[in-house]
PLY file of the C-alpha trace (Angstrom):
ply
format ascii 1.0
element vertex 414
property float x
property float y
property float z
element edge 413
property int vertex1
property int vertex2
end_header
71.54 7.02 0.20
69.49 10.63 -0.47
68.27 12.29 2.47
64.20 12.43 2.51
63.34 16.07 2.53
60.63 17.22 4.59
58.43 17.51 1.31
59.24 14.23 0.44
57.85 12.48 4.17
55.07 14.54 3.77
53.99 13.07 0.31
54.86 9.59 0.83
52.60 9.83 4.06
49.38 11.29 2.35
50.21 8.42 -0.37
50.40 6.12 2.31
47.19 7.48 3.86
45.29 7.20 0.25
46.57 3.87 0.23
45.00 2.78 3.65
41.99 4.84 3.11
41.29 2.90 0.03
41.84 -0.69 1.50
39.42 0.38 4.76
36.92 1.45 1.96
37.25 -1.92 0.19
36.73 -3.78 2.91
33.69 -2.08 4.76
32.12 -2.78 1.81
28.20 -3.52 3.29
29.05 -1.17 6.18
30.14 2.12 4.57
29.34 4.80 7.38
31.86 5.91 10.30
31.12 5.60 12.85
30.51 2.08 11.67
26.79 0.73 12.28
25.66 -2.46 12.93
25.83 -5.56 15.13
28.58 -6.91 12.86
30.60 -4.14 14.17
29.94 -3.99 17.57
31.59 -5.40 20.65
29.24 -8.80 21.06
28.89 -7.74 24.78
27.15 -4.73 23.63
24.35 -6.02 21.84
22.72 -7.83 24.93
19.14 -6.44 25.47
18.29 -7.21 29.10
14.62 -5.58 28.99
12.03 -5.24 29.92
10.80 -6.42 26.04
7.99 -7.98 24.74
9.82 -10.77 22.95
6.96 -11.87 20.80
6.55 -8.73 19.49
9.89 -7.83 19.23
10.53 -11.49 16.95
8.09 -10.05 14.60
10.79 -6.91 13.39
14.25 -8.54 13.46
15.60 -5.59 11.31
14.69 -3.10 14.11
16.01 -5.26 16.53
19.26 -5.60 14.31
19.50 -3.02 11.65
21.22 -4.27 8.39
24.95 -2.18 9.00
23.98 -0.45 5.66
21.06 1.68 7.55
21.39 4.89 8.31
20.17 8.30 9.68
16.27 9.10 10.72
13.36 8.50 8.85
9.67 8.19 9.82
8.21 5.30 10.74
6.66 3.70 7.43
5.50 0.59 9.10
1.89 0.19 10.76
-0.88 -2.62 10.71
-4.07 -3.39 10.80
-3.01 -6.49 13.11
-2.92 -3.73 16.44
-5.98 -1.68 15.07
-8.76 -1.42 17.14
-12.31 -2.94 15.36
-15.33 -1.40 15.84
-18.25 -4.35 15.80
-21.89 -4.46 14.93
-24.18 -6.75 14.72
-23.98 -7.14 10.55
-19.95 -7.24 10.92
-16.50 -4.95 11.82
-14.09 -2.37 10.81
-10.86 -1.09 11.31
-9.27 1.85 9.84
-5.28 3.45 9.90
-5.72 7.39 9.05
-3.30 9.86 8.90
-3.81 10.52 13.09
-2.56 7.09 13.55
0.09 6.69 10.64
1.48 10.45 10.65
3.55 9.11 7.01
-0.09 8.61 5.52
-0.77 12.00 4.47
-1.95 11.22 1.26
-4.41 8.00 1.61
-5.75 6.54 5.06
-7.28 2.96 4.66
-9.90 0.92 6.35
-10.31 -2.93 6.83
-13.69 -4.32 6.83
-15.76 -7.69 7.20
-19.49 -7.87 6.28
-20.77 -11.19 7.47
-23.58 -12.88 5.10
-26.38 -10.41 4.34
-24.11 -7.60 6.37
-25.03 -4.23 4.93
-22.81 -1.13 5.03
-25.33 1.11 5.15
-26.40 3.67 2.15
-23.54 6.61 2.55
-21.34 8.84 0.88
-18.00 10.55 1.34
-15.82 13.74 0.48
-13.05 11.51 -0.80
-13.13 8.84 -3.46
-13.49 5.46 -2.06
-11.30 2.89 -3.80
-11.41 -0.98 -2.95
-9.89 -4.40 -3.60
-11.74 -7.48 -2.17
-9.89 -9.78 0.20
-12.59 -12.20 0.63
-15.42 -13.74 -0.48
-18.74 -11.79 -2.14
-19.86 -8.68 -2.11
-22.80 -6.86 -3.68
-22.11 -2.98 -4.73
-24.97 -0.21 -5.30
-23.82 3.34 -6.63
-25.76 6.49 -8.52
-23.12 8.61 -10.13
-23.89 12.47 -10.43
-26.19 12.11 -13.67
-28.61 9.93 -11.72
-27.16 6.30 -13.52
-27.38 3.44 -11.25
-24.63 0.39 -10.99
-25.60 -3.19 -9.15
-22.77 -5.86 -9.17
-21.35 -8.31 -7.51
-17.65 -8.31 -6.90
-14.87 -11.51 -5.79
-11.80 -11.87 -4.36
-9.13 -9.67 -6.42
-11.63 -7.54 -7.76
-11.57 -3.45 -7.38
-14.30 -0.54 -6.95
-14.20 2.67 -7.03
-16.65 5.32 -5.89
-15.38 9.15 -6.88
-15.96 11.60 -3.95
-20.01 12.52 -3.09
-21.46 9.30 -4.82
-23.67 7.32 -2.76
-23.08 3.39 -2.41
-23.73 0.78 -0.36
-22.39 -2.96 0.09
-23.67 -5.83 1.27
-21.54 -9.17 2.23
-22.91 -12.09 0.08
-23.53 -16.17 1.70
-21.91 -18.51 2.57
-18.77 -16.31 3.69
-19.84 -13.06 3.94
-16.92 -10.58 2.68
-13.93 -8.74 3.60
-11.87 -6.06 1.93
-9.67 -3.07 2.10
-10.53 0.31 1.36
-8.25 3.52 0.50
-9.83 7.07 0.49
-8.12 9.18 -1.00
-7.27 11.60 1.58
-5.37 10.84 4.72
-7.29 12.08 7.60
-10.65 10.37 5.93
-12.44 8.19 8.70
-14.60 5.19 8.19
-16.51 6.34 11.23
-17.09 10.12 9.98
-19.56 9.45 6.88
-22.64 10.76 5.67
-24.84 8.58 6.62
-28.45 8.12 5.13
-30.33 7.79 8.40
-28.76 10.52 10.13
-29.71 12.82 7.69
-33.63 11.21 7.95
-33.40 11.73 11.80
-32.17 14.78 11.78
-35.01 16.58 9.15
-38.24 16.84 10.43
-41.05 15.08 9.27
-42.73 17.58 7.72
-40.11 18.60 5.26
-39.63 14.92 4.76
-43.20 14.76 3.81
-42.60 17.57 1.48
-39.73 16.40 -0.09
-40.88 13.07 -0.72
-44.65 13.90 -1.39
-45.66 11.76 1.30
-47.37 11.56 4.67
-45.08 12.18 7.21
-46.68 9.24 9.14
-45.31 6.90 6.58
-41.64 8.05 8.52
-42.90 7.30 12.01
-40.77 4.21 12.28
-36.84 5.24 10.74
-33.98 4.33 12.89
-33.54 7.31 14.68
-29.76 6.48 15.35
-27.56 5.31 12.59
-26.95 1.95 11.36
-23.68 1.83 10.06
-23.08 -1.78 9.58
-26.33 -3.64 10.15
-27.41 -7.49 9.50
-29.59 -7.16 6.44
-31.35 -9.69 4.50
-29.96 -11.29 1.93
-30.50 -9.57 -1.08
-31.99 -12.11 -4.32
-30.41 -12.58 -7.76
-28.14 -10.02 -8.84
-30.07 -10.05 -12.05
-32.98 -9.30 -10.33
-31.44 -5.94 -8.64
-30.01 -5.06 -11.76
-33.69 -4.61 -13.37
-34.96 -2.95 -10.66
-32.68 0.31 -11.34
-32.57 -0.21 -15.27
-34.62 2.83 -15.78
-32.38 4.76 -14.69
-29.69 4.03 -17.37
-25.92 2.45 -17.32
-22.81 4.55 -15.90
-20.56 5.55 -18.43
-17.66 3.21 -17.57
-18.35 0.24 -14.63
-17.37 0.81 -10.88
-15.86 -2.46 -10.36
-12.83 -4.16 -12.38
-11.49 -7.87 -12.13
-7.87 -6.78 -11.19
-6.88 -10.40 -9.53
-8.23 -11.95 -13.29
-6.18 -9.30 -15.20
-3.31 -10.21 -17.43
0.30 -9.24 -15.75
2.29 -6.14 -17.26
5.03 -8.27 -15.80
5.86 -11.88 -15.07
8.48 -14.07 -15.09
9.68 -17.20 -12.79
9.99 -14.92 -9.81
6.44 -13.04 -9.51
4.75 -10.63 -11.21
2.65 -7.61 -11.33
-0.64 -6.65 -12.03
-1.96 -3.13 -12.20
-4.97 -1.34 -12.80
-5.18 2.70 -13.56
-7.38 5.07 -15.15
-6.11 3.55 -18.87
-7.88 0.23 -17.84
-9.95 1.19 -15.01
-11.20 4.16 -16.15
-13.52 5.61 -13.55
-10.65 5.29 -11.13
-9.44 9.33 -11.45
-7.63 9.55 -8.48
-6.56 6.23 -7.61
-4.00 3.45 -9.60
-2.92 0.21 -8.07
-0.84 -2.63 -8.38
-1.34 -6.30 -7.01
2.66 -7.49 -6.97
3.19 -11.02 -6.00
7.24 -12.02 -5.44
8.62 -15.65 -5.39
10.48 -17.08 -2.05
13.81 -15.40 -1.92
13.04 -13.10 -4.99
13.10 -9.07 -4.85
11.25 -6.37 -6.19
13.88 -4.40 -7.80
15.07 -1.32 -6.56
13.31 1.56 -8.28
10.62 4.96 -7.40
7.35 6.35 -8.22
8.07 9.75 -9.41
4.34 10.76 -9.69
2.99 9.62 -5.94
3.48 8.38 -2.70
2.75 4.30 -2.27
0.71 3.17 0.36
1.02 -0.92 0.57
-1.85 -3.45 2.25
0.34 -7.09 2.70
-1.94 -9.48 2.05
-0.13 -13.06 2.28
3.65 -13.56 2.97
6.22 -11.62 4.62
9.21 -9.91 3.73
11.48 -6.96 4.28
11.54 -3.57 2.76
14.04 -0.74 2.51
13.93 2.80 1.93
16.18 5.19 0.59
15.94 8.71 0.55
18.61 12.21 0.29
20.71 12.32 3.16
21.77 9.25 2.63
18.80 7.90 5.02
18.05 3.99 4.75
16.24 2.12 6.82
14.65 -1.61 6.51
11.59 -2.90 7.96
9.47 -6.13 8.12
6.37 -6.60 7.14
3.45 -9.69 7.45
0.14 -9.96 6.18
-2.58 -7.21 7.48
0.29 -5.07 7.53
0.44 -1.51 6.06
3.53 -0.35 4.72
4.44 3.91 2.93
6.89 5.32 0.42
7.02 8.46 -0.27
6.84 9.97 -3.91
10.55 9.41 -5.52
12.07 7.71 -2.37
13.95 4.65 -3.54
13.09 0.88 -2.17
13.42 -2.34 -2.50
11.39 -5.66 -1.37
12.54 -8.71 -0.78
10.28 -11.89 0.18
12.34 -13.67 3.09
9.29 -16.44 3.84
8.94 -19.57 2.52
6.05 -18.98 0.54
4.65 -16.63 -2.06
4.51 -13.13 -1.13
1.71 -10.61 -2.18
0.57 -7.35 -1.59
-1.54 -4.10 -2.55
0.73 -0.83 -3.78
-2.13 2.12 -4.19
-1.16 5.63 -5.83
-2.94 8.97 -4.89
-3.26 9.28 -9.18
-4.02 8.53 -12.33
-1.68 6.95 -13.97
1.07 4.57 -12.64
4.79 5.83 -12.91
8.12 3.82 -11.77
11.76 4.22 -12.69
13.42 1.17 -12.13
17.46 1.33 -11.08
18.56 -1.62 -13.84
16.41 0.06 -16.59
18.26 3.44 -15.73
21.77 2.32 -15.61
21.54 -0.15 -18.53
19.73 2.70 -20.82
23.14 5.12 -19.51
26.50 4.54 -21.60
28.30 1.76 -20.10
31.58 3.97 -19.21
29.93 6.50 -17.83
27.80 3.95 -15.23
31.85 2.31 -14.35
33.22 5.66 -13.73
30.39 5.92 -11.27
30.42 2.50 -9.40
34.26 1.58 -10.46
33.03 -1.47 -12.05
34.08 -3.44 -14.96
32.36 -2.59 -18.21
31.53 -6.26 -19.04
29.93 -6.44 -15.74
28.00 -3.14 -16.77
26.91 -4.88 -19.72
25.22 -7.93 -17.78
22.65 -5.39 -16.33
19.04 -5.98 -16.92
18.11 -4.13 -20.30
14.05 -5.10 -19.84
12.90 -3.45 -16.88
12.20 -6.90 -15.24
10.69 -5.80 -12.12
11.32 -8.31 -9.72
14.05 -10.18 -10.08
15.11 -13.81 -8.62
17.10 -14.55 -5.44
0 1
1 2
2 3
3 4
4 5
5 6
6 7
7 8
8 9
9 10
10 11
11 12
12 13
13 14
14 15
15 16
16 17
17 18
18 19
19 20
20 21
21 22
22 23
23 24
24 25
25 26
26 27
27 28
28 29
29 30
30 31
31 32
32 33
33 34
34 35
35 36
36 37
37 38
38 39
39 40
40 41
41 42
42 43
43 44
44 45
45 46
46 47
47 48
48 49
49 50
50 51
51 52
52 53
53 54
54 55
55 56
56 57
57 58
58 59
59 60
60 61
61 62
62 63
63 64
64 65
65 66
66 67
67 68
68 69
69 70
70 71
71 72
72 73
73 74
74 75
75 76
76 77
77 78
78 79
79 80
80 81
81 82
82 83
83 84
84 85
85 86
86 87
87 88
88 89
89 90
90 91
91 92
92 93
93 94
94 95
95 96
96 97
97 98
98 99
99 100
100 101
101 102
102 103
103 104
104 105
105 106
106 107
107 108
108 109
109 110
110 111
111 112
112 113
113 114
114 115
115 116
116 117
117 118
118 119
119 120
120 121
121 122
122 123
123 124
124 125
125 126
126 127
127 128
128 129
129 130
130 131
131 132
132 133
133 134
134 135
135 136
136 137
137 138
138 139
139 140
140 141
141 142
142 143
143 144
144 145
145 146
146 147
147 148
148 149
149 150
150 151
151 152
152 153
153 154
154 155
155 156
156 157
157 158
158 159
159 160
160 161
161 162
162 163
163 164
164 165
165 166
166 167
167 168
168 169
169 170
170 171
171 172
172 173
173 174
174 175
175 176
176 177
177 178
178 179
179 180
180 181
181 182
182 183
183 184
184 185
185 186
186 187
187 188
188 189
189 190
190 191
191 192
192 193
193 194
194 195
195 196
196 197
197 198
198 199
199 200
200 201
201 202
202 203
203 204
204 205
205 206
206 207
207 208
208 209
209 210
210 211
211 212
212 213
213 214
214 215
215 216
216 217
217 218
218 219
219 220
220 221
221 222
222 223
223 224
224 225
225 226
226 227
227 228
228 229
229 230
230 231
231 232
232 233
233 234
234 235
235 236
236 237
237 238
238 239
239 240
240 241
241 242
242 243
243 244
244 245
245 246
246 247
247 248
248 249
249 250
250 251
251 252
252 253
253 254
254 255
255 256
256 257
257 258
258 259
259 260
260 261
261 262
262 263
263 264
264 265
265 266
266 267
267 268
268 269
269 270
270 271
271 272
272 273
273 274
274 275
275 276
276 277
277 278
278 279
279 280
280 281
281 282
282 283
283 284
284 285
285 286
286 287
287 288
288 289
289 290
290 291
291 292
292 293
293 294
294 295
295 296
296 297
297 298
298 299
299 300
300 301
301 302
302 303
303 304
304 305
305 306
306 307
307 308
308 309
309 310
310 311
311 312
312 313
313 314
314 315
315 316
316 317
317 318
318 319
319 320
320 321
321 322
322 323
323 324
324 325
325 326
326 327
327 328
328 329
329 330
330 331
331 332
332 333
333 334
334 335
335 336
336 337
337 338
338 339
339 340
340 341
341 342
342 343
343 344
344 345
345 346
346 347
347 348
348 349
349 350
350 351
351 352
352 353
353 354
354 355
355 356
356 357
357 358
358 359
359 360
360 361
361 362
362 363
363 364
364 365
365 366
366 367
367 368
368 369
369 370
370 371
371 372
372 373
373 374
374 375
375 376
376 377
377 378
378 379
379 380
380 381
381 382
382 383
383 384
384 385
385 386
386 387
387 388
388 389
389 390
390 391
391 392
392 393
393 394
394 395
395 396
396 397
397 398
398 399
399 400
400 401
401 402
402 403
403 404
404 405
405 406
406 407
407 408
408 409
409 410
410 411
411 412
412 413
């Protein structure tokens, strides 16, 4: 038998190590990191959590309590919620908000959840930021004046949008019998609903003699104006929409409507697993700084792996429950659970996938601070790259590569 030289022994050892490494990698699919992460790789005795803890809260976040073993690295928290935001309540309704100061990752936009009772009025005001909103319940009458002095009055219902450019004065009023609830998104992360320019504030802080000169009226006419702002107050329910529209008709109509029926629009993607409805400046022409989608996902289905190359994504979860995993360079990957009333945030170009983990439809609104919606889907990229190249990257059979959907489905079945 030939004696083995030192060189041959080393060569055989290296070959054996390579085989062992390959076997280990094959066995660790779904647990790619070293040291291995996740409960599946842990000593069960080390998984106990004796507290102190809040079981009710912990049960809402199973992916934080026991992350998938594929999660890796540290990421900015991309979960927040209106559910634990304090409400400011007044006679005509209430509001609560989540701004950049509450949710550090959300530097592009801020969000407000507001309710107006029947006849409740969000007083006449304007903002330094543009205001986009989606109605979630009831009916609301909106008024707005554009920069050319043209007036717009319209009623909106669930699934409808409005958009007011920065500086355009407007008002909102809940209509009976339910009043209304909606979510506002400002196109600045630090814009606060409590820091708006209010009609009552301005008049109360202008000398009466100047008010008289400005309006060509006796100063005595302003003797009873409110000395404190109204913000949200209980008003009288308005009359017919047609009467309000007729009362401002002499100003002329703006070039484009300030409202849009997104919930009633034709989906841009639809299959048995769900649908996507979209409004950006190509359809909702007045909305120059905000694009948005309503996304509906069936139980067990997933919003396919994708990213947005031109904007961050701010999400408001309307109904159901789901799990979102966000991927970034590093690698970094983190999973979080979401329920109705929660807010999600994905930075520009970060990959993400959303799964409906509940037993009913999952629906959320995705908002982007951009005029044009853009998306890159992973299935589209892989199915429109030469198959042999993809196969070499993923160590997959060509036949399996050819099975990747080529029609940009958007939502895939469970």
